[in-house]
Legacy VTK file of the C-alpha trace (Angstrom):
# vtk DataFile Version 3.0
C-alpha trace
ASCII
DATASET POLYDATA
POINTS 119 float
136.550 141.949 125.219
133.201 140.317 125.260
133.025 136.644 125.081
131.670 134.983 121.749
128.352 133.341 121.733
126.865 130.474 119.637
123.718 132.340 119.209
123.376 132.198 115.444
124.105 128.587 115.069
121.947 127.791 117.984
119.029 129.575 116.851
119.681 127.902 113.400
119.646 124.442 114.997
116.413 124.989 117.038
114.631 126.405 113.861
115.640 123.041 112.216
114.034 120.851 114.580
111.015 123.148 114.957
110.548 122.898 111.250
110.756 119.281 111.074
108.119 119.205 114.003
105.637 121.502 112.010
102.051 119.740 112.023
102.568 118.016 115.354
100.184 118.684 117.789
100.543 121.108 120.932
103.902 121.580 122.440
105.346 119.138 119.988
105.461 121.496 117.390
106.034 124.705 119.542
108.450 123.899 122.542
112.211 122.966 121.518
112.628 120.224 124.084
109.441 118.430 123.308
109.831 118.792 119.607
113.409 117.444 119.831
112.246 114.138 121.221
109.298 113.977 118.942
111.392 114.436 115.878
113.916 111.878 116.972
111.223 109.442 117.381
109.671 110.104 114.231
112.962 109.750 112.266
113.491 106.410 114.232
109.880 105.209 113.088
110.619 106.603 109.480
113.783 104.849 108.966
112.224 101.483 110.476
109.031 101.745 108.183
111.050 102.358 105.051
112.534 99.041 105.477
109.206 97.474 106.525
107.388 98.961 103.539
109.498 96.867 101.205
108.276 93.432 102.751
104.762 94.819 102.738
104.819 95.572 99.118
106.359 92.325 98.257
103.572 90.328 100.140
100.974 92.503 98.179
102.378 91.642 95.054
102.674 88.019 95.739
98.889 87.895 96.966
97.934 89.649 93.667
99.946 86.930 91.515
98.325 84.098 93.578
94.819 85.673 92.939
95.456 85.946 89.433
96.658 82.364 89.210
93.497 81.161 90.851
91.613 80.294 87.374
94.608 78.205 86.334
95.975 74.863 87.618
99.119 76.532 89.160
99.733 77.680 92.532
102.277 80.563 93.319
105.461 78.416 94.021
104.895 76.109 90.847
104.350 79.308 88.844
107.553 81.027 90.035
109.702 77.699 89.500
108.127 77.541 86.009
109.386 81.042 85.399
112.874 80.230 86.590
112.815 77.035 84.274
111.746 79.061 81.433
114.331 81.688 82.253
111.822 84.503 82.215
113.232 87.022 84.530
110.592 89.416 85.508
109.931 90.758 89.075
106.981 90.344 91.058
105.846 94.047 90.961
105.665 93.762 87.137
103.885 90.494 87.327
101.380 91.773 89.604
100.831 94.978 87.271
100.546 92.558 84.343
97.972 90.529 86.052
95.829 93.562 86.914
96.178 95.813 83.850
96.995 93.240 81.044
95.500 89.737 81.881
96.207 88.456 78.164
100.178 89.140 78.668
99.899 87.458 82.237
98.151 84.473 80.695
100.871 84.211 77.896
103.426 84.125 80.781
101.570 81.530 82.596
101.362 79.336 79.668
105.187 79.494 79.226
105.679 78.591 82.851
103.419 75.618 82.456
105.308 74.457 79.371
108.492 74.885 81.111
107.197 72.828 84.007
105.947 70.131 81.771
109.196 69.677 79.728
LINES 1 120
119 0 1 2 3 4 5 6 7 8 9 10 11 12 13 14 15 16 17 18 19 20 21 22 23 24 25 26 27 28 29 30 31 32 33 34 35 36 37 38 39 40 41 42 43 44 45 46 47 48 49 50 51 52 53 54 55 56 57 58 59 60 61 62 63 64 65 66 67 68 69 70 71 72 73 74 75 76 77 78 79 80 81 82 83 84 85 86 87 88 89 90 91 92 93 94 95 96 97 98 99 100 101 102 103 104 105 106 107 108 109 110 111 112 113 114 115 116 117 118
């Protein structure tokens, strides 16, 4: 009786790796051994950068809010403190979007934060 082989499953595994390596240059997309290490490294970078992205966006939103506050006599930290005192729960992403696309609404929020700080 002939021994069984793992041919179908092995070929499927190789094809999965090579599919993930599509678009890479040279042997990285054609040769299994090279593609395997490249895909592994790419997945590590991808996982790391998904987390890193969150911090980068938060920094961007804070910078935009600070820029929008430039004309007022509030800085970012006092503004956020005023929002907390006024019980306004709006996240930084939405605040930055308001500052860009709807300055009137943002100005109203700033005034409420100022009023809460003054009280």
